[in-house]
MOPAC internal coordinates of N, CA, C and O (Angstrom, degrees):
PM7 1SCF
backbone

  N    0.0000 0     0.00 0     0.00 0    0    0    0
  C    1.4423 1     0.00 0     0.00 0    1    0    0
  C    1.5248 1   108.50 1     0.00 0    2    1    0
  O    1.2310 1   120.50 1   -43.07 1    3    2    1
  N    1.3114 1   116.64 1   136.93 1    3    2    1
  C    1.4527 1   121.13 1   178.25 1    5    3    2
  C    1.5293 1   108.80 1  -101.15 1    6    5    3
  O    1.2310 1   121.19 1   -44.90 1    7    6    5
  N    1.3288 1   115.32 1   135.10 1    7    6    5
  C    1.4572 1   121.65 1   177.43 1    9    7    6
  C    1.5145 1   109.64 1  -127.28 1   10    9    7
  O    1.2310 1   121.08 1   -32.13 1   11   10    9
  N    1.3244 1   115.54 1   147.87 1   11   10    9
  C    1.4646 1   121.90 1   178.62 1   13   11   10
  C    1.5201 1   108.51 1  -102.09 1   14   13   11
  O    1.2310 1   120.72 1   -69.70 1   15   14   13
  N    1.3256 1   116.23 1   110.30 1   15   14   13
  C    1.4538 1   121.24 1   178.18 1   17   15   14
  C    1.5169 1   109.91 1   -98.35 1   18   17   15
  O    1.2310 1   121.01 1   -46.16 1   19   18   17
  N    1.3049 1   115.67 1   133.84 1   19   18   17
  C    1.4490 1   122.04 1   176.90 1   21   19   18
  C    1.5228 1   109.13 1   -70.65 1   22   21   19
  O    1.2310 1   120.93 1   -41.17 1   23   22   21
  N    1.3172 1   115.83 1   138.83 1   23   22   21
  C    1.4572 1   122.20 1   178.45 1   25   23   22
  C    1.5268 1   107.79 1  -127.15 1   26   25   23
  O    1.2310 1   121.13 1   -46.73 1   27   26   25
  N    1.3221 1   115.44 1   133.27 1   27   26   25
  C    1.4570 1   121.66 1   176.03 1   29   27   26
  C    1.5228 1   107.02 1  -105.66 1   30   29   27
  O    1.2310 1   120.96 1   -55.32 1   31   30   29
  N    1.3367 1   115.77 1   124.68 1   31   30   29
  C    1.4614 1   121.57 1  -178.02 1   33   31   30
  C    1.5242 1   108.65 1  -111.57 1   34   33   31
  O    1.2310 1   121.52 1   -51.16 1   35   34   33
  N    1.3241 1   114.70 1   128.84 1   35   34   33
  C    1.4608 1   121.36 1   179.73 1   37   35   34
  C    1.5177 1   109.48 1  -114.86 1   38   37   35
  O    1.2310 1   120.40 1   -42.13 1   39   38   37
  N    1.3290 1   116.83 1   137.87 1   39   38   37
  C    1.4671 1   121.13 1   178.75 1   41   39   38
  C    1.5160 1   109.15 1   -86.55 1   42   41   39
  O    1.2310 1   121.22 1   -50.49 1   43   42   41
  N    1.3298 1   115.27 1   129.51 1   43   42   41
  C    1.4485 1   121.79 1   174.77 1   45   43   42
  C    1.5176 1   110.38 1  -103.59 1   46   45   43
  O    1.2310 1   120.34 1     7.22 1   47   46   45
  N    1.3165 1   116.96 1  -172.78 1   47   46   45
  C    1.4610 1   121.08 1  -179.71 1   49   47   46
  C    1.5292 1   111.94 1   -64.99 1   50   49   47
  O    1.2310 1   120.16 1   142.16 1   51   50   49
  N    1.3425 1   117.31 1   -37.84 1   51   50   49
  C    1.4659 1   120.61 1  -176.65 1   53   51   50
  C    1.5162 1   114.53 1  -127.57 1   54   53   51
  O    1.2310 1   120.17 1   176.14 1   55   54   53
  N    1.3288 1   117.29 1    -3.86 1   55   54   53
  C    1.4639 1   119.28 1  -177.71 1   57   55   54
  C    1.5202 1   109.41 1  -156.55 1   58   57   55
  O    1.2310 1   121.27 1     9.22 1   59   58   57
  N    1.3044 1   115.17 1  -170.78 1   59   58   57
  C    1.4536 1   122.64 1   176.33 1   61   59   58
  C    1.5208 1   108.36 1  -119.82 1   62   61   59
  O    1.2310 1   120.59 1   -29.27 1   63   62   61
  N    1.3196 1   116.48 1   150.73 1   63   62   61
  C    1.4604 1   121.10 1   173.51 1   65   63   62
  C    1.5177 1   107.58 1  -128.88 1   66   65   63
  O    1.2310 1   120.94 1   -24.43 1   67   66   65
  N    1.3241 1   115.80 1   155.57 1   67   66   65
  C    1.4595 1   120.09 1  -176.52 1   69   67   66
  C    1.5153 1   110.53 1  -141.70 1   70   69   67
  O    1.2310 1   121.65 1   -27.15 1   71   70   69
  N    1.3286 1   114.46 1   152.85 1   71   70   69
  C    1.4581 1   121.84 1   173.37 1   73   71   70
  C    1.5137 1   107.87 1  -147.51 1   74   73   71
  O    1.2310 1   121.21 1   -17.36 1   75   74   73
  N    1.3188 1   115.29 1   162.64 1   75   74   73
  C    1.4594 1   121.04 1   175.39 1   77   75   74
  C    1.5187 1   108.35 1  -115.84 1   78   77   75
  O    1.2310 1   119.72 1   -59.98 1   79   78   77
  N    1.3304 1   118.14 1   120.02 1   79   78   77
  C    1.4633 1   120.18 1   178.61 1   81   79   78
  C    1.5293 1   112.91 1   -59.10 1   82   81   79
  O    1.2310 1   120.29 1   156.80 1   83   82   81
  N    1.3227 1   117.05 1   -23.20 1   83   82   81
  C    1.4666 1   121.02 1  -179.37 1   85   83   82
  C    1.5236 1   113.12 1   -78.93 1   86   85   83
  O    1.2310 1   120.11 1   157.29 1   87   86   85
  N    1.3284 1   117.40 1   -22.71 1   87   86   85
  C    1.4644 1   121.13 1  -174.63 1   89   87   86
  C    1.5401 1   108.52 1  -127.90 1   90   89   87
  O    1.2310 1   120.18 1   -98.53 1   91   90   89
  N    1.3261 1   117.26 1    81.47 1   91   90   89
  C    1.4643 1   120.77 1  -178.23 1   93   91   90
  C    1.5306 1   111.75 1   -56.54 1   94   93   91
  O    1.2310 1   121.56 1   -40.81 1   95   94   93
  N    1.3211 1   114.63 1   139.19 1   95   94   93
  C    1.4494 1   120.34 1   178.23 1   97   95   94
  C    1.5148 1   114.70 1    90.51 1   98   97   95
  O    1.2310 1   120.04 1   172.42 1   99   98   97
  N    1.3031 1   117.53 1    -7.58 1   99   98   97
  C    1.4602 1   121.55 1   179.93 1  101   99   98
  C    1.5223 1   108.10 1   -98.78 1  102  101   99
  O    1.2310 1   120.51 1   -64.27 1  103  102  101
  N    1.3437 1   116.63 1   115.73 1  103  102  101
  C    1.4609 1   121.93 1  -177.53 1  105  103  102
  C    1.5213 1   109.72 1  -135.51 1  106  105  103
  O    1.2310 1   121.22 1   -15.42 1  107  106  105
  N    1.3320 1   115.28 1   164.58 1  107  106  105
  C    1.4626 1   121.13 1   176.37 1  109  107  106
  C    1.5232 1   108.68 1  -156.43 1  110  109  107
  O    1.2310 1   121.10 1   -17.20 1  111  110  109
  N    1.3357 1   115.51 1   162.80 1  111  110  109
  C    1.4584 1   121.00 1   176.58 1  113  111  110
  C    1.5214 1   109.77 1  -135.23 1  114  113  111
  O    1.2310 1   120.87 1   -13.07 1  115  114  113
  N    1.3215 1   115.94 1   166.93 1  115  114  113
  C    1.4551 1   121.53 1   176.17 1  117  115  114
  C    1.5152 1   110.51 1  -169.00 1  118  117  115
  O    1.2310 1   121.09 1   -17.52 1  119  118  117
  N    1.3161 1   115.52 1   162.48 1  119  118  117
  C    1.4739 1   120.02 1   179.14 1  121  119  118
  C    1.5216 1   112.20 1   -77.74 1  122  121  119
  O    1.2310 1   120.56 1   151.54 1  123  122  121
  N    1.3390 1   116.54 1   -28.46 1  123  122  121
  C    1.4625 1   121.39 1   178.98 1  125  123  122
  C    1.5291 1   108.52 1  -124.36 1  126  125  123
  O    1.2310 1   120.89 1   -12.11 1  127  126  125
  N    1.3146 1   115.89 1   167.89 1  127  126  125
  C    1.4664 1   119.67 1   177.30 1  129  127  126
  C    1.5240 1   109.80 1   -62.18 1  130  129  127
  O    1.2310 1   120.26 1   135.31 1  131  130  129
  N    1.3262 1   117.12 1   -44.69 1  131  130  129
  C    1.4602 1   121.31 1  -178.64 1  133  131  130
  C    1.5266 1   111.43 1   -62.03 1  134  133  131
  O    1.2310 1   120.62 1   136.73 1  135  134  133
  N    1.3290 1   116.43 1   -43.27 1  135  134  133
  C    1.4555 1   120.65 1   178.91 1  137  135  134
  C    1.5380 1   110.39 1   -64.78 1  138  137  135
  O    1.2310 1   120.66 1   142.43 1  139  138  137
  N    1.3059 1   116.35 1   -37.57 1  139  138  137
  C    1.4638 1   120.85 1   179.35 1  141  139  138
  C    1.5236 1   110.65 1   -66.68 1  142  141  139
  O    1.2310 1   120.01 1   138.47 1  143  142  141
  N    1.3166 1   117.58 1   -41.53 1  143  142  141
  C    1.4664 1   121.08 1   177.58 1  145  143  142
  C    1.5235 1   110.17 1   -63.12 1  146  145  143
  O    1.2310 1   120.00 1   134.79 1  147  146  145
  N    1.3239 1   117.61 1   -45.21 1  147  146  145
  C    1.4639 1   120.88 1   178.48 1  149  147  146
  C    1.5303 1   111.07 1   -61.55 1  150  149  147
  O    1.2310 1   120.70 1   136.61 1  151  150  149
  N    1.3332 1   116.27 1   -43.39 1  151  150  149
  C    1.4678 1   120.39 1   178.63 1  153  151  150
  C    1.5213 1   111.08 1   -63.92 1  154  153  151
  O    1.2310 1   120.70 1   142.76 1  155  154  153
  N    1.3216 1   116.27 1   -37.24 1  155  154  153
  C    1.4639 1   119.97 1   179.91 1  157  155  154
  C    1.5243 1   110.92 1   -68.94 1  158  157  155
  O    1.2310 1   120.08 1   141.32 1  159  158  157
  N    1.3176 1   117.45 1   -38.68 1  159  158  157
  C    1.4706 1   120.57 1   176.56 1  161  159  158
  C    1.5309 1   109.68 1   -59.38 1  162  161  159
  O    1.2310 1   120.73 1   132.93 1  163  162  161
  N    1.3317 1   116.21 1   -47.07 1  163  162  161
  C    1.4661 1   120.37 1   178.20 1  165  163  162
  C    1.5266 1   111.08 1   -62.01 1  166  165  163
  O    1.2310 1   120.62 1   137.39 1  167  166  165
  N    1.3358 1   116.42 1   -42.61 1  167  166  165
  C    1.4629 1   120.48 1  -179.38 1  169  167  166
  C    1.5267 1   111.15 1   -64.10 1  170  169  167
  O    1.2310 1   120.13 1   138.50 1  171  170  169
  N    1.3265 1   117.35 1   -41.50 1  171  170  169
  C    1.4644 1   120.44 1   178.66 1  173  171  170
  C    1.5230 1   111.28 1   -63.85 1  174  173  171
  O    1.2310 1   120.38 1   134.80 1  175  174  173
  N    1.3304 1   116.88 1   -45.20 1  175  174  173
  C    1.4682 1   119.56 1   179.35 1  177  175  174
  C    1.5278 1   110.96 1   -61.07 1  178  177  175
  O    1.2310 1   120.25 1   136.99 1  179  178  177
  N    1.3241 1   117.12 1   -43.01 1  179  178  177
  C    1.4618 1   121.80 1   179.40 1  181  179  178
  C    1.5375 1   110.92 1   -66.20 1  182  181  179
  O    1.2310 1   120.80 1   135.40 1  183  182  181
  N    1.3185 1   116.08 1   -44.60 1  183  182  181
  C    1.4641 1   121.42 1  -179.40 1  185  183  182
  C    1.5294 1   110.93 1   -62.78 1  186  185  183
  O    1.2310 1   120.62 1   133.79 1  187  186  185
  N    1.3265 1   116.42 1   -46.21 1  187  186  185
  C    1.4684 1   121.00 1  -179.59 1  189  187  186
  C    1.5302 1   110.51 1   -65.29 1  190  189  187
  O    1.2310 1   120.41 1   139.90 1  191  190  189
  N    1.3231 1   116.83 1   -40.10 1  191  190  189
  C    1.4691 1   119.92 1   176.77 1  193  191  190
  C    1.5352 1   110.23 1   -58.81 1  194  193  191
  O    1.2310 1   120.51 1   137.35 1  195  194  193
  N    1.3240 1   116.63 1   -42.65 1  195  194  193
  C    1.4628 1   120.84 1   178.01 1  197  195  194
  C    1.5209 1   112.28 1   -65.00 1  198  197  195
  O    1.2310 1   120.35 1   140.85 1  199  198  197
  N    1.3205 1   116.93 1   -39.15 1  199  198  197
  C    1.4586 1   120.49 1   177.80 1  201  199  198
  C    1.5271 1   110.60 1   -61.32 1  202  201  199
  O    1.2310 1   120.80 1   137.04 1  203  202  201
  N    1.3217 1   116.07 1   -42.96 1  203  202  201
  C    1.4605 1   120.80 1  -179.72 1  205  203  202
  C    1.5246 1   110.02 1   -64.86 1  206  205  203
  O    1.2310 1   120.49 1   135.05 1  207  206  205
  N    1.3298 1   116.66 1   -44.95 1  207  206  205
  C    1.4642 1   120.48 1   179.25 1  209  207  206
  C    1.5332 1   111.59 1   -61.14 1  210  209  207
  O    1.2310 1   120.34 1   148.16 1  211  210  209
  N    1.3289 1   116.96 1   -31.84 1  211  210  209
  C    1.4649 1   121.62 1   179.65 1  213  211  210
  C    1.5279 1   113.01 1   -86.89 1  214  213  211
  O    1.2310 1   120.38 1  -177.58 1  215  214  213
  N    1.3328 1   116.88 1     2.42 1  215  214  213
  C    1.4518 1   120.76 1   178.77 1  217  215  214
  C    1.5180 1   113.88 1    76.71 1  218  217  215
  O    1.2310 1   120.35 1  -163.63 1  219  218  217
  N    1.3277 1   116.93 1    16.37 1  219  218  217
  C    1.4657 1   121.04 1   178.56 1  221  219  218
  C    1.5202 1   110.22 1   -84.60 1  222  221  219
  O    1.2310 1   120.82 1   -24.65 1  223  222  221
  N    1.3092 1   116.03 1   155.35 1  223  222  221
  C    1.4516 1   121.47 1   176.24 1  225  223  222
  C    1.5182 1   109.03 1   -85.15 1  226  225  223
  O    1.2310 1   120.28 1   -49.47 1  227  226  225
  N    1.2979 1   117.07 1   130.53 1  227  226  225
  C    1.4623 1   122.43 1   179.94 1  229  227  226
  C    1.5242 1   108.53 1   -81.86 1  230  229  227
  O    1.2310 1   119.91 1   -51.90 1  231  230  229
  N    1.3285 1   117.78 1   128.10 1  231  230  229
  C    1.4580 1   119.88 1  -179.76 1  233  231  230
  C    1.5277 1   112.08 1   -68.65 1  234  233  231
  O    1.2310 1   121.10 1   -43.33 1  235  234  233
  N    1.3147 1   115.50 1   136.67 1  235  234  233
  C    1.4613 1   120.47 1   175.00 1  237  235  234
  C    1.5256 1   108.88 1   -74.95 1  238  237  235
  O    1.2310 1   120.17 1   -33.72 1  239  238  237
  N    1.3161 1   117.28 1   146.28 1  239  238  237
  C    1.4668 1   119.64 1   178.48 1  241  239  238
  C    1.5226 1   111.34 1   -63.12 1  242  241  239
  O    1.2310 1   121.04 1   -41.09 1  243  242  241
  N    1.3315 1   115.63 1   138.91 1  243  242  241
  C    1.4657 1   120.97 1   175.46 1  245  243  242
  C    1.5297 1   108.90 1   -92.76 1  246  245  243
  O    1.2310 1   120.35 1   -24.28 1  247  246  245
  N    1.3164 1   116.94 1   155.72 1  247  246  245
  C    1.4660 1   119.08 1   179.07 1  249  247  246
  C    1.5263 1   111.44 1   -69.03 1  250  249  247
  O    1.2310 1   120.82 1   -24.63 1  251  250  249
  N    1.3154 1   116.04 1   155.37 1  251  250  249
  C    1.4545 1   122.58 1   179.30 1  253  251  250
  C    1.5231 1   111.70 1   -54.76 1  254  253  251
  O    1.2310 1   120.12 1   139.75 1  255  254  253
  N    1.3134 1   117.38 1   -40.25 1  255  254  253
  C    1.4743 1   120.81 1  -179.53 1  257  255  254
  C    1.5169 1   111.90 1   -56.44 1  258  257  255
  O    1.2310 1   119.88 1   141.18 1  259  258  257
  N    1.3298 1   117.84 1   -38.82 1  259  258  257
  C    1.4565 1   121.07 1   179.98 1  261  259  258
  C    1.5246 1   110.38 1   -61.59 1  262  261  259
  O    1.2310 1   120.78 1   133.63 1  263  262  261
  N    1.3142 1   116.11 1   -46.37 1  263  262  261
  C    1.4618 1   120.62 1  -176.39 1  265  263  262
  C    1.5236 1   110.65 1   -68.05 1  266  265  263
  O    1.2310 1   119.94 1   141.24 1  267  266  265
  N    1.3162 1   117.73 1   -38.76 1  267  266  265
  C    1.4590 1   120.72 1  -177.86 1  269  267  266
  C    1.5249 1   112.96 1   -74.19 1  270  269  267
  O    1.2310 1   120.02 1   146.65 1  271  270  269
  N    1.3245 1   117.57 1   -33.35 1  271  270  269
  C    1.4618 1   119.99 1  -172.75 1  273  271  270
  C    1.5150 1   115.13 1  -109.91 1  274  273  271
  O    1.2310 1   119.55 1   156.00 1  275  274  273
  N    1.3105 1   118.46 1   -24.00 1  275  274  273
  C    1.4534 1   120.19 1  -172.82 1  277  275  274
  C    1.5275 1   114.15 1  -111.05 1  278  277  275
  O    1.2310 1   119.82 1  -173.49 1  279  278  277
  N    1.3314 1   117.95 1     6.51 1  279  278  277
  C    1.4614 1   120.63 1   178.36 1  281  279  278
  C    1.5225 1   109.52 1  -138.36 1  282  281  279
  O    1.2310 1   121.10 1   -10.07 1  283  282  281
  N    1.2972 1   115.51 1   169.93 1  283  282  281
  C    1.4616 1   121.83 1   174.10 1  285  283  282
  C    1.5219 1   110.70 1  -107.63 1  286  285  283
  O    1.2310 1   120.03 1  -158.08 1  287  286  285
  N    1.3317 1   117.54 1    21.92 1  287  286  285
  C    1.4615 1   122.31 1  -175.43 1  289  287  286
  C    1.5200 1   113.67 1   -75.27 1  290  289  287
  O    1.2310 1   120.08 1   161.42 1  291  290  289
  N    1.3348 1   117.45 1   -18.58 1  291  290  289
  C    1.4560 1   120.65 1  -173.14 1  293  291  290
  C    1.5242 1   110.17 1  -121.63 1  294  293  291
  O    1.2310 1   121.04 1   -45.38 1  295  294  293
  N    1.3386 1   115.62 1   134.62 1  295  294  293
  C    1.4611 1   120.81 1   174.40 1  297  295  294
  C    1.5249 1   108.65 1  -111.88 1  298  297  295
  O    1.2310 1   120.68 1    -8.42 1  299  298  297
  N    1.3102 1   116.30 1   171.58 1  299  298  297
  C    1.4563 1   121.29 1   179.69 1  301  299  298
  C    1.5164 1   113.64 1   -66.30 1  302  301  299
  O    1.2310 1   119.95 1   163.46 1  303  302  301
  N    1.3260 1   117.71 1   -16.54 1  303  302  301
  C    1.4605 1   121.36 1  -179.34 1  305  303  302
  C    1.5262 1   112.94 1   -92.55 1  306  305  303
  O    1.2310 1   119.94 1   171.47 1  307  306  305
  N    1.3180 1   117.72 1    -8.53 1  307  306  305
  C    1.4632 1   121.62 1  -177.02 1  309  307  306
  C    1.5214 1   111.74 1   -79.39 1  310  309  307
  O    1.2310 1   121.23 1   -22.99 1  311  310  309
  N    1.3067 1   115.26 1   157.01 1  311  310  309
  C    1.4593 1   123.45 1   175.04 1  313  311  310
  C    1.5247 1   106.39 1  -106.41 1  314  313  311
  O    1.2310 1   120.69 1   -46.69 1  315  314  313
  N    1.3246 1   116.28 1   133.31 1  315  314  313
  C    1.4644 1   121.69 1  -179.11 1  317  315  314
  C    1.5243 1   108.56 1  -108.03 1  318  317  315
  O    1.2310 1   120.69 1   -44.96 1  319  318  317
  N    1.3202 1   116.28 1   135.04 1  319  318  317
  C    1.4612 1   121.38 1   176.72 1  321  319  318
  C    1.5215 1   108.54 1  -144.54 1  322  321  319
  O    1.2310 1   120.95 1   -16.12 1  323  322  321
  N    1.2962 1   115.79 1   163.88 1  323  322  321
  C    1.4622 1   122.30 1   171.53 1  325  323  322
  C    1.5237 1   107.85 1  -115.58 1  326  325  323
  O    1.2310 1   121.05 1   -37.81 1  327  326  325
  N    1.3199 1   115.60 1   142.19 1  327  326  325
  C    1.4616 1   119.58 1   171.08 1  329  327  326
  C    1.5177 1   107.86 1  -121.12 1  330  329  327
  O    1.2310 1   121.21 1   -37.34 1  331  330  329
  N    1.3096 1   115.29 1   142.66 1  331  330  329
  C    1.4589 1   120.36 1   178.34 1  333  331  330
  C    1.5156 1   107.80 1   -92.56 1  334  333  331
  O    1.2310 1   121.16 1   -54.15 1  335  334  333
  N    1.3319 1   115.38 1   125.85 1  335  334  333
  C    1.4585 1   122.18 1  -176.85 1  337  335  334
  C    1.5228 1   108.50 1  -125.64 1  338  337  335
  O    1.2310 1   120.97 1   -45.18 1  339  338  337
  N    1.3195 1   115.75 1   134.82 1  339  338  337
  C    1.4643 1   121.29 1   175.99 1  341  339  338
  C    1.5269 1   108.52 1   -79.48 1  342  341  339
  O    1.2310 1   120.15 1   -58.36 1  343  342  341
  N    1.3311 1   117.33 1   121.64 1  343  342  341
  C    1.4663 1   121.70 1   178.73 1  345  343  342
  C    1.5234 1   109.10 1  -133.52 1  346  345  343
  O    1.2310 1   120.59 1   -36.80 1  347  346  345
  N    1.3261 1   116.48 1   143.20 1  347  346  345
  C    1.4707 1   118.38 1   174.74 1  349  347  346
  C    1.5301 1   110.13 1   -63.64 1  350  349  347
  O    1.2310 1   120.38 1   -43.07 1  351  350  349
  N    1.2994 1   116.87 1   136.93 1  351  350  349
  C    1.4606 1   121.57 1  -175.47 1  353  351  350
  C    1.5295 1   112.58 1   -61.08 1  354  353  351
  O    1.2310 1   119.79 1   140.63 1  355  354  353
  N    1.3165 1   118.00 1   -39.37 1  355  354  353
  C    1.4539 1   120.94 1  -175.58 1  357  355  354
  C    1.5175 1   113.17 1   -74.48 1  358  357  355
  O    1.2310 1   119.83 1   165.80 1  359  358  357
  N    1.3258 1   117.94 1   -14.20 1  359  358  357
  C    1.4592 1   120.42 1  -175.23 1  361  359  358
  C    1.5249 1   113.08 1   -85.20 1  362  361  359
  O    1.2310 1   119.43 1   167.80 1  363  362  361
  N    1.3148 1   118.69 1   -12.20 1  363  362  361
  C    1.4568 1   120.50 1  -175.90 1  365  363  362
  C    1.5225 1   112.64 1   -80.52 1  366  365  363
  O    1.2310 1   121.64 1   -36.53 1  367  366  365
  N    1.3330 1   114.47 1   143.47 1  367  366  365
  C    1.4601 1   120.23 1   176.11 1  369  367  366
  C    1.4973 1   110.00 1  -102.82 1  370  369  367
  O    1.2310 1   120.10 1   180.00 1  371  370  369

């Protein structure tokens, strides 16, 4: 099953960093926005695989509206993107 996870990208002094509000603890960096998105996709797949191996429930992606209006995870300077991640259907909560 493919899921679209929201990714928040922040610009640093020399690179970009990214996190997904849906998957706490999963982060990535890159020199460009594109590289950061690719790194985040890999990080999410690896993180979710580890969660499944540990018997944890994988969080289902929340809609963009939730992240923009119901959290403080995003500022006006952040870049928002979605990455498509392959996840087993039964593992999602």
